[in-house]
KOLGUZA-612060 format. One record per residue: x, y, z of N, C-alpha, C in turn. Coordinates in steps of 0.02 Angstrom, whole numbers, padded with zeros to 5 digits, always signed. Example, Ala and Ser with C-alpha at 12.3 -4.5 7.8 and 13.67 -1.06 7.14 Angstrom:
# KOLGUZA-612060
+00660-00284+00390+00615-00225+00390+00660-00165+00390 +00642-00112+00354+00684-00053+00357+00645+00002+00394 
END
This chain:
# KOLGUZA-612060
-01529-02159+01324-01554-02202+01271-01513-02187+01208 -01489-02239+01177-01447-02233+01118-01492-02231+01055 -01489-02175+01020-01534-02166+00962-01519-02215+00906 -01457-02238+00901-01438-02286+00849-01469-02355+00863 -01467-02374+00926-01497-02437+00947-01573-02434+00938 -01602-02377+00956-01674-02368+00948-01695-02377+00875 -01656-02349+00829-01672-02357+00758-01666-02430+00736 -01616-02465+00762-01608-02536+00745-01668-02576+00768 -01690-02564+00830-01748-02600+00855-01810-02584+00813 -01816-02521+00794-01872-02501+00752-01868-02535+00684 -01808-02539+00657-01798-02573+00593-01817-02647+00597 -01799-02679+00651-01816-02750+00659-01891-02760+00665 -01924-02713+00699-01997-02718+00706-02034-02698+00643 -02004-02653+00605-02035-02626+00544-01985-02627+00487 -01971-02685+00458-01916-02692+00410-01922-02650+00347 -01981-02626+00331-01989-02585+00270-01990-02511+00284 -01980-02491+00347-01985-02421+00366-01925-02379+00343 -01866-02408+00345-01805-02370+00329-01775-02394+00263 -01747-02347+00227-01712-02364+00165-01643-02389+00182 -01612-02420+00134-01543-02443+00143-01497-02384+00157 -01510-02327+00126-01470-02267+00138-01478-02244+00210 -01538-02244+00236-01549-02223+00306-01514-02270+00354 -01516-02335+00340-01482-02383+00384-01407-02374+00381 -01381-02361+00321-01309-02350+00315-01289-02285+00350 -01330-02233+00343-01315-02169+00378-01315-02179+00453 -01361-02220+00478-01363-02234+00550-01300-02270+00572 -01278-02318+00532-01217-02355+00548-01156-02309+00548 -01152-02265+00499-01095-02218+00496-01097-02169+00554 -01156-02145+00572-01162-02098+00628-01143-02133+00694 -01164-02195+00702-01146-02233+00762-01071-02244+00765 -01041-02258+00708-00969-02267+00706-00933-02202+00725 -00957-02146+00701-00928-02081+00719-00935-02069+00794 -00993-02086+00822-01003-02077+00894-00954-02119+00934 -00939-02179+00910-00891-02222+00945-00822-02192+00945 -00805-02156+00892-00739-02125+00888-00729-02070+00940 -00784-02039+00961-00779-01982+01007-00808-01997+01076 -00821-02060+01090-00851-02079+01155-00800-02069+01211 -00824-02048+01270-00780-02045+01328-00754-02115+01344 -00696-02119+01376-00664-02183+01390-00709-02233+01424 -00751-02210+01470-00794-02257+01506-00854-02281+01465 -00864-02253+01406-00920-02273+01364-00898-02303+01297 -00833-02313+01288-00808-02337+01224-00837-02405+01204 -00837-02453+01250-00861-02520+01233-00934-02519+01214 -00975-02486+01253-01047-02483+01240-01061-02445+01175 -01027-02390+01164-01037-02352+01103-01012-02390+01042 -00957-02425+01049-00932-02466+00994-00981-02522+00978 -01012-02551+01029-01062-02602+01018-01123-02574+00982 -01143-02513+01000-01199-02481+00965-01182-02472+00892 -01120-02454+00879-01098-02446+00810-01101-02512+00774 -01077-02565+00805-01077-02631+00774-01149-02655+00760 -01193-02644+00807-01263-02664+00798-01293-02626+00739 -01278-02562+00734-01305-02522+00679-01279-02545+00612 -01216-02562+00610-01187-02588+00548-01221-02654+00529 -01232-02697+00578-01264-02761+00564-01335-02752+00539 -01369-02701+00563-01438-02689+00543-01442-02659+00473 -01389-02628+00452-01388-02600+00384-01401-02658+00336 -01451-02650+00295-01472-02705+00251-01414-02730+00208 -01368-02688+00192-01311-02708+00151-01266-02758+00188 -01261-02750+00254-01217-02793+00293-01255-02849+00329 -01320-02850+00325-01359-02896+00365-01358-02967+00338 -01323-03009+00373-01320-03080+00357-01331-03118+00422 -01358-03177+00417-01370-03218+00476-01309-03262+00489 -01256-03231+00512-01195-03268+00530-01168-03241+00595 -01111-03265+00615-01084-03246+00681-01071-03172+00687 -01051-03138+00634-01035-03067+00640-01093-03022+00623 -01144-03047+00591-01198-03004+00569-01265-03018+00602 -01266-03059+00654-01329-03075+00687-01349-03017+00732 -01397-02978+00708-01417-02917+00743-01443-02933+00813 -01484-02984+00819-01512-03000+00885-01457-03017+00936 -01407-03054+00914-01351-03072+00958-01317-03008+00984 -01300-02963+00938-01264-02903+00957-01308-02855+00997 -01373-02853+00982-01418-02813+01023-01419-02838+01095 -01425-02903+01103-01425-02931+01171-01359-02917+01206 -01304-02921+01170-01239-02904+01199-01236-02831+01219 -01264-02788+01177-01266-02716+01193-01303-02705+01259 -01363-02734+01265-01403-02722+01325-01370-02754+01387 -01337-02810+01379-01302-02842+01434-01245-02797+01459 -01205-02773+01412-01147-02733+01432-01164-02662+01454 -01216-02634+01424-01233-02564+01441-01273-02561+01505 -01307-02616+01523-01350-02615+01582-01417-02582+01569 -01429-02561+01508-01492-02530+01490-01546-02584+01483 -01608-02564+01487-01664-02610+01484-01694-02609+01413 -01694-02666+01381-01720-02671+01313-01794-02652+01311 -01831-02669+01362-01903-02653+01364-01914-02578+01363 -01870-02539+01393-01875-02466+01392-01873-02441+01320 -01829-02470+01280-01824-02451+01209-01888-02472+01171 -01911-02532+01185-01972-02556+01151-02031-02511+01170 -02035-02492+01233-02089-02447+01254-02084-02380+01219 -02024-02355+01210-02013-02290+01176-02037-02293+01103 -02030-02351+01072-02053-02358+01003-02128-02356+00999 -02162-02378+01052-02234-02380+01052-02267-02312+01063 -02227-02262+01079-02255-02195+01093-02264-02156+01030 
END
């Protein structure tokens, strides 16, 4: 389970929970993780980074590059992970 994606889903469900600084820190940490990802995980980790950046309130715009839902769906499609598993984890 990708902790950066989990935070993004939590942010979307609870938009006032995280500060802009926390969202930016999540985006930067996801970007760092993408830099050090094993070759077989680069695309998925890079997508997690992109999703985190899009969720950062500073970068969040409803356009082709900043649509968080679009990139989240792409992340789950490419990673093969189950979005419901993440949603269930948030409920615990």
